[in-house]
C-alpha positions in Angstrom: 0.0 0.0 0.0 1.5 3.3 -1.0 1.2 6.6 0.8 -1.7 7.9 -1.2 -3.8 4.8 -0.4 -3.0 5.2 3.3 -4.2 8.8 3.3 -7.6 7.8 1.7 -8.4 5.1 4.3 -10.8 5.7 7.1 -11.7 3.5 10.0 -15.3 3.4 11.2 -16.9 1.3 13.9 -20.5 0.2 13.8 -23.0 -2.5 12.8 -23.4 -4.0 9.4 -26.2 -6.2 7.8 -25.1 -7.7 4.5 -27.0 -10.1 2.2 -25.4 -12.2 -0.5 -27.8 -12.3 -3.4 -28.3 -15.3 -5.8 -26.5 -13.4 -8.6 -23.4 -13.0 -6.5 -23.9 -9.3 -5.6 -24.2 -8.0 -2.1 -26.7 -5.6 -0.5 -27.0 -4.2 3.0 -26.6 -1.4 5.4 -23.8 -0.1 7.7 -24.7 2.0 10.8 -21.7 4.1 11.9 -21.8 4.4 15.7 -22.0 6.5 17.8 -23.3 9.0 15.2 -26.0 6.6 13.9 -25.2 7.5 10.3 -26.6 4.9 7.9 -24.8 3.9 4.7 -26.3 1.7 2.0 -24.0 -1.1 0.8 -24.1 -2.7 -2.7 -21.7 -4.4 -4.9 -21.4 -6.8 -7.8 -20.0 -10.3 -8.0 -16.3 -10.9 -8.8 -15.1 -13.8 -10.9 -12.0 -14.1 -8.7 -12.9 -15.9 -5.5 -10.6 -15.5 -2.5 -11.0 -16.9 1.0 -11.7 -14.2 3.6 -9.5 -14.6 6.7 -10.6 -11.6 8.7 -13.1 -8.8 8.6 -10.4 -6.5 7.2 -10.4 -8.6 4.0 -13.9 -7.4 3.0 -13.7 -4.1 1.1 
């Protein structure tokens, strides 16, 4: 990870609800605590499948 990527990363704590849809995409919500700001999550499937070893692998 280069210096530019490190400057763009932000750490947030909260609660997430994520659903894996039949077509391989994801949908859900993330609630940033303690501010209770809600973010919608969505994404499409990826043909490259990698094992996830920690919560930090999910981007």
